[in-house]
C-alpha positions in Angstrom: -78.2 31.0 91.2 -79.6 33.7 89.9 -78.8 34.8 86.2 -80.4 37.7 84.9 -80.0 36.9 81.3 -81.4 34.0 81.2 -84.9 35.2 81.4 -85.2 36.3 77.7 -83.9 32.9 76.9 -86.5 31.1 79.0 -89.2 33.2 77.5 -87.8 32.7 74.3 -88.1 29.2 74.2 -90.9 28.6 76.3 -89.0 26.7 79.2 -90.6 26.2 82.2 -88.4 28.2 84.7 -89.0 27.3 88.8 -87.3 29.5 91.6 -86.0 27.8 95.1 -86.7 29.5 98.4 -84.7 28.3 101.1 -86.5 30.6 103.5 -89.8 29.4 104.7 -93.3 30.8 103.5 -93.4 33.4 106.7 -90.5 35.2 105.5 -91.3 35.0 101.7 -94.9 36.7 102.5 -93.3 39.5 105.0 -90.3 40.3 102.4 -93.0 40.1 99.1 -95.5 42.7 101.0 -93.0 44.7 102.5 -91.5 45.4 98.9 -94.9 45.9 97.3 -96.2 48.3 99.7 -93.0 49.8 101.2 -94.5 50.2 104.9 -91.4 50.9 106.6 -91.1 54.1 104.3 -94.5 55.5 106.4 -92.4 55.7 109.6 -89.9 58.1 110.5 -87.8 56.7 112.7 -85.8 53.6 112.6 -87.5 52.4 115.8 -90.7 52.9 115.8 -92.8 49.8 114.9 -94.9 49.5 111.8 -97.4 46.7 111.1 -96.8 44.9 107.7 -99.8 45.3 105.3 -101.8 42.6 103.9 -99.6 39.7 105.7 -101.8 37.4 108.2 -101.4 38.6 111.8 -100.5 41.8 112.9 -96.8 41.2 112.2 -94.6 44.2 113.5 -91.4 45.3 112.7 -89.3 48.3 112.9 -86.7 49.3 110.1 -83.7 48.5 112.1 -84.3 44.8 112.0 -84.7 45.4 107.9 -82.4 44.8 105.4 -80.6 48.0 104.5 -81.5 48.0 100.6 -85.1 47.9 102.0 -85.0 50.5 104.8 -83.5 53.1 102.7 -85.4 55.3 101.0 -83.0 55.3 97.8 -84.8 52.6 95.6 -82.4 53.8 92.9 -79.1 51.8 94.8 -77.9 49.4 92.9 -78.4 46.7 95.6 -82.3 47.6 95.5 -83.0 47.3 91.8 -81.5 43.8 92.1 -83.7 42.7 94.7 -86.1 44.3 92.6 -85.2 42.2 89.4 -85.0 39.1 91.4 -88.4 39.4 93.2 -90.3 40.5 89.3 -88.2 37.6 88.3 -89.7 35.5 90.6 -93.2 36.6 90.1 -92.8 35.4 86.5 -91.8 32.6 86.9 -93.9 28.9 86.2 -93.7 28.3 90.0 -92.0 28.7 93.2 -90.4 25.7 95.2 -90.2 26.0 98.9 -88.2 24.3 101.9 -91.1 24.4 104.5 -94.3 21.8 104.6 -97.8 22.7 104.9 -98.6 22.2 108.5 -95.9 24.5 109.5 -97.3 27.6 107.6 -100.5 27.0 106.9 -101.6 30.1 107.1 -99.1 31.7 105.0 -99.1 29.2 102.5 -102.5 29.9 101.4 -101.9 33.5 101.4 -99.2 33.3 99.4 -101.2 30.8 96.5 -103.9 32.5 96.7 -103.9 36.5 98.1 -100.4 36.6 96.1 -101.9 34.5 93.4 -98.5 32.7 92.6 -97.9 29.0 92.3 -95.9 26.9 94.8 -94.8 23.9 95.7 -93.7 23.5 99.7 -90.9 20.2 99.7 -89.3 20.7 103.0 -88.0 20.4 105.4 -84.8 20.0 103.7 -81.3 20.8 104.9 -78.0 19.9 104.5 -76.7 17.1 106.8 -73.4 15.5 108.2 -73.2 11.9 107.0 -70.7 11.2 109.7 -71.9 10.3 113.3 -69.7 13.0 115.2 -71.0 16.0 113.0 -74.4 15.4 113.8 -73.2 14.6 117.6 -72.6 18.4 117.4 -74.5 19.9 115.5 -75.4 23.9 116.4 -73.3 26.2 118.5 -72.0 25.5 121.7 -73.8 27.3 124.8 -71.6 30.3 126.2 -71.2 28.3 129.4 -68.9 25.8 127.1 -66.9 28.2 125.8 
């Protein structure tokens, strides 16, 4: 849950604030680098690929695969401002708890903590699970052949 008003109270009373990210480190690093360096604004078309700068590996994307608030050249929209505020508050927090584990995303865990200089803890993988056996048996979606 995100409450913008809590930031002032947290700072005033010196409360340590943690942020939880249900996505893994790769997505977290990619979205952070995309927001910081805005590589999608350097390409002329939605289908032309670009490399996400400063991210380990040559990760190529196109504007077609990005969220509307990111690929828009209008950074003054309400959604763009909200996501920018969320990212800034995450950077100001005491640290980030991420749903992942080191052995899975070692390169991106190291990048997030050392290059982006963010305090982080990996506690995953966590998932919501069905307690009943019937629910466990039918996890995921049926294949198209079964429909």
